[in-house]
N, C-alpha and C positions, 0 to 999 in steps of 0.2 A: 696591406696600406694603413700606416697609422695616421690617423685625422688629426692628432695633434700638430706633427712634425710637417704635416701638408700644410696646414693652417698657417703655421710659422712660416715654411718657406715660402707662401704665396703672400703675406705680410712683409717679408723680407725684401720680396722682389718688387712690391708696392713701394717699398723705402728706395731700392735702387733707383726707380724710375722718378720717385719723386725728387731726391737728395740729389742723384746725378744730374737729372736735368732740370726741373723746374727751378731747382735748388741753386742751380749753376745759371740759368737765364735770370733769376730774380735777385741775387743775392752776388755774384760774381762778376757778373756781366757789367753791372754798374761800376765796378770799383776799377776806375781807368788812371794810368798811371797817375794824372793829374790830382787824383781824390787822395793819392796816397802818399805818404810822406817815406823818404828812404829810413831804411831798417838799419840801423848801425851793424848787426850781425850778419845782414845777407847783401848790402848793399842799396842800390838805387831804389828809386819806387818802383821798376818794371819788378826786380829782383822780389819785393816784397809781395807783389801782386801772385808771383809766380809761387809763392811759399803759400799764398791761401789757396791758390788753386790743387796745389799738390796735396794739401792738408784735407781741402774739402773732398777731393776725389779718392782720398786713402780713407775715409770713413766710409765712401759710397762701396770703396773696393770691400772693406769690411762687412757690408751688408750684404753684397753679392756672393761673398765665400761662405756667408753664413746660408744666404738661400740654397746655395748649392749642397751645404753639407745636412741641412734639415730634409732636402728631399731626398737626400741618398738615404737618409735614416729613415723616411717618412715609407720608402720602398722596402726599406729591408737589406738594403745593399751595405750599409754601416749600422751597427749595432753598438752604440757606445752610451751609456746613460752619463758619464762623466763628461763627455763631449756635447752632448745636448743640456747639460748643467752649466758648462762653463759658455756655450754661447746665450744661454737665459740670462747669465750673470753679466755677461757682456753688455747684453741689451738694457739691463737693470744700470750698470754704471752709466752710459750712455744717457739713459734718462734722469738720474741723478745729477751729473755734469750740466746736462741741459736747466734742471731744476734750480740747481746752485747758481748758475749764471744769470738766469732771469729772476733771482731773488722775489723782490715786494713788487715786482711788475708782472706777477705770473696772473695778478687780476685783469688784466689789460690784453694779455696775452690769448686769453681763452676767448676772444670774442673774433680770432682771425684762425681761417680753416688750417694753414699749415702746421701750427703751433699744435693745435688739434689731434692733427692728423699722427705727428709724432709722437705723442703720448699715447694714443691709440694704438699704434705700430709697434712701439716699444715695449709698450706693457702686452701686447699679443703674443708678440716673439717670447718675452720672458716668461709669459704664463704658460703657452703652449709647448715651447721648449722643457719648462719644468714638467708640465702632467705628462708629456709625453715619456719622460725618463722614467716615470714610476710602473 
């Protein structure tokens, strides 16, 4: 059993739960059709909302796939340093995108538990994936 990959898998399971359920409830549920504008490329406000939902849960699915692969690597069913490094890099990219979008507001974000948890989970998966691949 590779403990690095196991920690990464558990962190990704946490990401799936928080992003998929908590994020949906806190971010997507309040996005009613009345609060959204039509999107020229997609249609009316309801279509714009569906795009948000699909995009949101596509990221959740990426965390779920990563969790499964990290678990397979933790148990030795899959042995691929390249895959582990790819998954680590993917989580670094999620973190970099979040930091770039947050920009100067980063100081205010640290006062809330969800952004702190996001940084910790993304960093944990990236670090554990990299260490497990060595």
